[in-house]
C-alpha positions as CSV (number, residue, x, y, z in Angstrom):
1,M,-8.3,-50.3,-18.4
2,S,-5.7,-52.1,-20.3
3,L,-5.9,-55.9,-20.6
4,V,-3.8,-57.8,-18.0
5,R,-1.6,-60.2,-19.9
6,L,-0.1,-63.3,-18.5
7,I,2.6,-64.7,-20.1
8,V,3.1,-69.0,-19.6
9,Y,6.0,-71.0,-20.3
10,S,5.0,-74.6,-20.9
11,D,5.7,-77.7,-22.5
12,Y,3.1,-80.2,-24.0
13,L,5.3,-83.5,-22.5
14,C,5.0,-81.5,-19.2
15,P,1.9,-83.0,-17.0
16,W,1.6,-80.1,-15.1
17,C,1.5,-77.7,-18.2
18,Y,-1.7,-79.9,-18.9
19,N,-3.3,-79.0,-15.6
20,A,-2.0,-75.3,-15.5
21,S,-3.5,-75.0,-19.0
22,V,-7.2,-76.7,-18.3
23,R,-6.8,-74.0,-14.8
24,L,-5.9,-71.0,-17.1
25,R,-8.3,-71.8,-19.8
26,R,-11.0,-71.8,-17.3
27,L,-9.8,-68.8,-15.9
28,G,-9.3,-66.9,-19.0
29,D,-13.0,-68.0,-20.0
30,E,-14.3,-66.2,-16.5
31,L,-12.5,-62.9,-16.9
32,S,-12.1,-63.0,-20.5
33,S,-12.7,-59.2,-20.9
34,D,-10.0,-58.4,-18.3
35,L,-7.1,-61.1,-19.3
36,E,-4.8,-62.3,-21.9
37,I,-3.2,-65.7,-21.5
38,V,-0.1,-65.6,-23.5
39,W,1.3,-69.0,-24.1
40,R,5.1,-69.7,-24.9
41,S,7.6,-72.8,-25.4
42,Y,9.6,-74.1,-22.7
43,L,11.6,-77.5,-24.0
44,L,11.5,-80.0,-21.4
45,R,13.2,-82.5,-24.2
46,P,15.1,-79.8,-26.4
47,E,17.0,-82.4,-28.3
48,P,15.8,-85.6,-30.1
49,K,16.5,-88.7,-27.9
50,A,15.0,-92.4,-28.3
51,R,13.1,-93.5,-25.2
52,D,12.7,-97.0,-23.7
53,T,9.2,-97.8,-24.6
54,E,8.7,-100.0,-21.7
55,K,10.3,-98.1,-19.3
56,F,8.4,-94.7,-20.8
57,R,4.9,-97.0,-20.2
58,A,6.1,-97.5,-16.1
59,Y,6.9,-93.6,-16.2
60,T,3.5,-92.7,-17.5
61,Q,1.5,-94.4,-14.8
62,S,2.8,-91.3,-12.6
63,W,0.4,-89.5,-14.6
64,T,-2.6,-90.8,-12.0
65,R,-0.8,-88.1,-9.3
66,P,-1.6,-85.0,-11.2
67,G,-4.8,-86.3,-12.7
68,A,-5.9,-87.1,-9.5
69,E,-5.7,-83.4,-8.7
70,E,-9.0,-80.8,-8.7
71,D,-9.2,-79.6,-11.9
72,S,-7.1,-81.7,-13.9
73,G,-6.4,-82.7,-17.7
74,E,-7.7,-86.1,-18.7
75,F,-4.5,-88.7,-18.2
76,R,-4.2,-92.1,-19.3
77,P,-1.3,-94.3,-18.9
78,W,0.4,-94.9,-22.2
79,T,-1.3,-97.7,-23.9
80,S,-0.2,-97.7,-27.5
81,D,2.5,-99.9,-29.5
82,A,3.6,-96.0,-30.7
83,P,7.1,-94.9,-29.2
84,A,6.9,-92.2,-26.6
85,P,7.8,-88.6,-28.2
86,T,11.5,-88.0,-28.5
87,H,11.6,-84.4,-28.0
88,S,9.3,-81.3,-27.4
89,V,10.1,-79.4,-30.6
90,P,7.7,-80.3,-33.4
91,A,4.8,-79.9,-30.8
92,H,5.8,-76.7,-30.1
93,L,6.1,-75.5,-33.9
94,V,2.5,-76.7,-35.1
95,A,1.5,-74.9,-32.0
96,K,2.9,-71.8,-33.5
97,A,1.9,-72.5,-36.9
98,A,-1.8,-72.4,-35.6
99,A,-1.2,-69.5,-34.1
100,A,-0.7,-67.9,-37.0
101,I,-3.4,-68.4,-38.6
102,D,-5.6,-67.2,-35.5
103,A,-6.3,-67.3,-31.6
104,D,-9.1,-69.8,-32.0
105,A,-7.2,-72.0,-34.3
106,F,-4.0,-72.3,-31.7
107,H,-6.4,-72.8,-28.5
108,E,-7.6,-75.8,-31.3
109,M,-4.6,-77.3,-31.6
110,H,-2.8,-76.4,-27.9
111,D,-5.3,-78.4,-26.3
112,A,-5.9,-81.1,-28.8
113,L,-1.7,-81.7,-28.4
114,L,-1.9,-82.1,-24.6
115,A,-5.2,-84.5,-25.2
116,A,-3.4,-86.8,-27.9
117,Y,-0.8,-87.3,-25.7
118,F,-1.8,-87.4,-22.0
119,T,-5.3,-89.3,-23.1
120,D,-4.3,-91.0,-26.7
121,S,-1.1,-92.1,-26.1
122,R,-0.2,-90.3,-29.5
123,D,3.2,-89.5,-30.5
124,I,3.6,-85.9,-30.8
125,S,7.2,-85.7,-31.9
126,D,5.7,-87.6,-35.3
127,E,5.0,-85.2,-38.4
128,S,2.6,-87.6,-39.7
129,V,0.8,-87.5,-36.0
130,L,0.9,-83.9,-35.9
131,A,-0.5,-83.7,-39.1
132,A,-3.5,-86.1,-38.7
133,I,-4.1,-84.2,-35.3
134,W,-4.0,-81.0,-37.7
135,R,-6.7,-82.7,-40.1
136,E,-8.9,-83.3,-37.3
137,R,-9.0,-80.4,-36.0
138,G,-10.3,-78.8,-39.4
139,L,-7.2,-76.5,-39.5
140,P,-6.8,-75.6,-42.8
141,A,-4.4,-77.9,-45.1
142,D,-2.2,-75.3,-46.6
143,R,-1.1,-74.1,-43.1
144,F,0.4,-76.9,-41.3
145,G,3.5,-76.9,-43.7
146,H,4.2,-73.0,-42.3
147,S,5.3,-75.6,-39.0
148,R,8.6,-76.3,-41.2
149,S,9.8,-73.1,-41.5
150,P,12.8,-71.5,-39.8
151,E,11.3,-68.8,-38.5
152,V,8.7,-70.5,-36.5
153,L,11.6,-72.6,-35.1
154,Q,13.6,-69.6,-34.0
155,E,9.9,-67.9,-32.5
156,V,10.0,-71.6,-30.5
157,L,13.8,-71.2,-29.4
158,E,13.3,-67.7,-28.7
159,D,10.7,-68.2,-26.1
160,H,13.1,-71.1,-24.3
161,A,16.0,-68.7,-24.1
162,E,13.7,-66.1,-22.7
163,A,12.4,-68.3,-20.2
164,Q,16.2,-69.0,-18.9
165,S,17.0,-65.7,-18.8
166,L,14.5,-65.0,-16.4
167,G,15.8,-67.9,-14.2
168,I,12.9,-70.5,-15.2
169,T,14.2,-73.9,-14.9
170,G,11.0,-75.4,-15.4
171,A,7.3,-75.8,-16.3
172,P,4.5,-74.6,-15.7
173,A,6.1,-70.5,-14.9
174,A,4.0,-67.8,-15.6
175,R,4.6,-64.2,-15.5
176,L,3.0,-60.7,-15.9
177,E,3.8,-58.4,-18.6
178,G,6.4,-56.3,-17.8
179,N,7.3,-58.4,-14.8
180,E,10.2,-60.6,-14.4
181,A,9.1,-62.2,-11.3
182,F,7.8,-65.7,-11.8
183,L,5.1,-68.2,-10.0
184,T,6.3,-72.1,-11.4
185,G,4.0,-75.0,-11.0
186,A,0.6,-75.6,-11.9
187,L,-1.6,-73.4,-9.1
188,P,-4.4,-74.5,-7.8
189,L,-7.4,-72.7,-9.8
190,A,-8.2,-70.8,-7.0
191,M,-4.6,-69.1,-6.5
192,Y,-4.6,-68.2,-10.3
193,R,-7.8,-66.4,-9.9
194,R,-7.1,-64.3,-6.7
195,W,-3.6,-63.5,-8.2
196,I,-5.0,-62.1,-11.5
197,E,-8.0,-60.8,-9.9
198,R,-5.9,-58.6,-7.5
199,Q,-4.0,-57.7,-10.6
200,I,-7.4,-56.4,-12.3
201,A,-8.2,-54.6,-9.4
202,A,-5.1,-52.9,-8.9
203,R,-5.3,-51.7,-13.0
204,A,-8.8,-50.6,-12.1
205,T,-7.9,-48.2,-9.1
206,P,-6.8,-44.7,-10.2
207,A,-3.2,-43.9,-9.2
208,T,-3.3,-41.4,-6.2
209,H,-0.3,-38.5,-6.3
């Protein structure tokens, strides 16, 4: 029986993507022998643009809403004097560089980026912050530079373009490999589970002619 591959378009600056990540990580652990989750870049802020720190700080109070949901990430309103992240791209570049090492490195960095922004008030558009997170996670120092390569940037942009070509206009969004239909939003864990378990069961049932 082949693995069910779930493709998820996500952005590291999206609170609902954090919740989706927590739920899908749990589901991936439960169904590890039948399910593969593939994370792709979606850019809510594709271009650098400075943000007013006080307005941003006020905006982060709204994180209490996703944080109040069941199976949520850990959200804390912005407490740092650091500026708000200017755009989405840098975090995706570093996540892709980690993925080039192996799946474990990607998951380490993926989780760390979300926690750094939503829990620890760190500017994940700042390369020095990203380099510090890389070191903290114990990833090979000589591999961080891969995040600056044109090939990695191209991969991020291609992910985003793919999502747009499918009609996706926000994140998170998820689809099954080979199927262009997608579901948007951070679904409850039980809903993700039912959806994937039905797909697993369907693949386990021999086709009749």
